[in-house]
N, C-alpha and C positions, 0 to 999 in steps of 0.2 A: 551513586549507583551508574553501574554501567547499561547506556540506554541505546546502543546501535550495534551491530554485526562485529566492531572492530573486536570485539571483544575475544573471539573467536571463529572470525569466518574466512581466514583465508591462510593460516597455517598448513606448510609443507609446500608451496610455491616457493619459488624464487623469485628474486627481485624482477628480472628480465621475462618471467613469464608471469606476472603479477602485472607487471606493466604493460606488456603485450595485451594480455585480456582484456585489461582497461581499453588500453586503446583501441580494442576492435567492437565497443558498443559506443565508444567515443567519450570515453570519461577520462580527463587527461591528467591524474591525479599521480604525482610521482613518488612521493614519501613515506608509505605506507610497509610497514614492518613485518615479518608471516608472525601469526600469532596463536595460532592451532595446530590441530593436528589432521583435518580435513586433505584431499586430492582436490586436483584442478574439478575447474563441473566443466560441462560439454553444452556448449550455447545455444539455445536452439535458435532457428530464426523460422516463423514463421510468414511466409509469402499472403499476397494480397489476392488470391483467387478465391470467386465467389466472394469477397466484401471490398467496399469501395472505402478509401481514407481520406483523411485531411487532416491538415494544418487550420489554424485558425484563430482568432483573438475571443476573448469576452470581458465584456467592461464590469470592474467590480470597484467602486469608490474610485470611478475617474482613472482608474488605470487598468491598461487593458492586459490580461493575462491570457497567454499563448497557453493554447489546446490543442490535445492532437483528437480524432474520432474517429472512429472505424467502426461500420455497418454492413450488415450484410446487404449483397448487392442486388438480390431479389425482391418486388414492390412487396410493400407492408409496411405494418407498424412495428416495432419493436422493444423489449423490455427496455427501461436505461440501467446504467451502471455504471458507475463515477469509480474510476482507480484513483488512487492516490500515491503518489510517489512517495519512496522511501527518502532518505537525506539528501541523495547526489541530485534526485527532481527528476525530469521527466528528461531519461536518457534511451539508448536507444533498447535496452530491455524493457523499461519501464512500455513505452510505445509496442512491443514486440506482445508483451502479455495484455494490450488491448487490441491487440488483433487477434489475440488466442479470444479474445471472449467474441469478439464478432463472430469469429467463425462459430461459435455456441451457436447465436443467436440474439445477441445481446444489442444497442447501440451504446458501444462505451465510450465513454472521453476520459482521456487522463488530463494533466495540465502541468504550468511549471510555479511551482510554491515560491519560487527565490528569484523569481525575473524582475522584480522590483530592484534587488542586487548585483542582478547580471548574470544571475546564476552560480552556479559552485562548482560543474563541472571540471575546468582548468585550472584549480586554487592548487596550489603545491603539496598542500599535506594537509589531514586530517585536524591537525588542529586547526587551518583556514576555514576549512568548510566548518567546523564546529564554530568557529567563532562567530561563521556567519548565522548560520539556523538557530543556533542555540539564543540567537535575540530577537528572533521572527515572535511575536505574538502569537497565542494562538487564534486569537479572537481574529486577526486579521484572514488565515487560514480560514478559518469557518465561515469569514465574509465573502472570501473568494468561492468556496464551495458552496454559497449561499448563492452567490450569480448564478454559477456554471450547471446548478438544477434548474436555476430561471429560464436558462438557454435551453438545457435540453428537453426540459417540459413542453417549449413551444417548436421544439425539433419536426422538421415534417413526416420525420419517422418515428419517434418516439411517442410511447402510450404514458401519458402524464402521470398513469396513476400507479404506473408499475416501478419503483422506483428505487434503486438499491446502491451500495457501498462498499468499498471494499480496499483495501491500502495496505502498504508493507513496510514493516518497523516503524518507524514515527507515522508513516501514512497510516500504519494500524492503530494509532494509537488513536489518529483524529479521525479515523473511521467509529470508535467507539464514541470518544467526543462529541461527535457530529450526529450519532444515531441516537444522542441524549436530546439534542437542539432539533433535530428536523422530525415532525413525529408524520410527516406523512412518507419516510421510509418505510418499506414493505420488506426490507431485509439487509443483514450487514456482515459480510467477512472481515473479519480480524486477522493478519498474518503477523503473529510474532510482534504485536504491537505493547510498547510498555504498558504497564498497569498501574503501578505508582511512582509517575515521573518526577523529578526535582521539579519543585514550585520555588519560582522566581518574582516578584513585584513586576508588573506591566510586561512580563512573558506568559505567565502561566499561574494559573491560580485553583486550578483544578485539576486532577485525572481520572481516569476511567474509573477507580475505585471511589471515588465520591460522588457520580454522576450517575452509577446503576439505575440505581432505583428510577431515572428520568429516562431511559432506553425501551420505549413500547415495541419494537419491529424482533423476532427474530435474531439470535445473534448466533455465527459460528464463531469459535473461535480457535487457528490454530499454532503449535508452538512445539517448538522443539527442547527434550528433556536434559540437554547439555546444553541448554542458554545461561548462559552464566547472568546475565543482565538481567534473567525475569525470574526470580524464584519459583519454582512451581507453589507455593503456597501461597502465593498473590494471583496465580489462576485457577485456583481449588476457591480464591476468596469471591473471586469475579462472576466465578459461575454460581458459587452457593446465595453469592445476591440477586443476582440477577432472576434465579427458579425461584428463591426464598419472597419475589417481591411479584410473584406470578410471571415471569416471564419466561419465552421458549430459548434459552440456550443451550449448548453442547460446546465444551472445550474438549481438543482430542490433543492430545500431550504425545510425541514422538519420539520414542526413550534413542539417544545415541545421535539425535540430532541437533546440531547447533541452531544458534541464532542465522537467520536467514540462509535455510535450508532448501527455499525453492527458488534463490539465485543461481540460475543457471551458469553465469558469468564466473562467479567464485568459486573458490575450492571449498566455501560453505557447504553448497548442494550437495543433496541427498538423494540422488534419483527415486530410491525404492518411498521414501517419506513425501517427495514432492511430489511423484504419480496419484501417491492417496490423498494429497492433501487436494491436488487439483480437481480430482475426481470429486472429492465430498464437497467444495466450494462448487463446483458445478450443480450438481446435486442436489444443493442447498438451493441457491438463484432458480433453478428451474424450478422445485418445489415452491416456492414463494412471490416469486414474481412474472413465473409465466403462466398463472392461474386467470 
């Protein structure tokens, strides 16, 4: 099964255009070939007016995990929102999304899941990226999330009892896995996260469909109807499993949208779907985290 955006996320762009766009956000990949029928995205840049941003580190199992946080500059305490990156890690687009959440009134924190491997932004091709990320145990990422949540709940401006999580692509998968693990979560939003990922001994023993009944918090799923790596049947099965278990869940399917339709630095970007999905995401977190 194809698990990431490469299946249909950047067709219609020349190699030069693609490399220029990736370089603009700090992703030094060089070996990608066009693969879908989308047009170039328009990179969104969110300034720091009215918010405070900072780089930092959080210790997780004797390793200092790099983090990036953003919060409103006005005094007060804010709901906590952990943002889980896609397979390229904590690059500029993910940081920008973190700033967008801060502008909406959240203490938002993202992190670098692949720092122990030296990161993946400058690897020469997708095969090299996958060689790294596909061997990172899910348990390690979930442990890192635990450490970051502990840090956030002790933050001077964080509301420890108002905790949410969101993530993109593989980060969307981790969003659902973590929602099944941490029952303090009040809300989760998964952006096109694989629901039936391949399992590998020592790396992954369960996918979101396997742990759906263990999720307690309200879940919003945002998916593309033309995502060739995530079948619609999986989407409906996940939504049904959550609803049958008495959970609050809503999965939105955007017709014509490919994988990574929110990634404005890729040609997979679909402005209309992205705008609507962002509105739904913020509405979801406002409803469940700001009460």
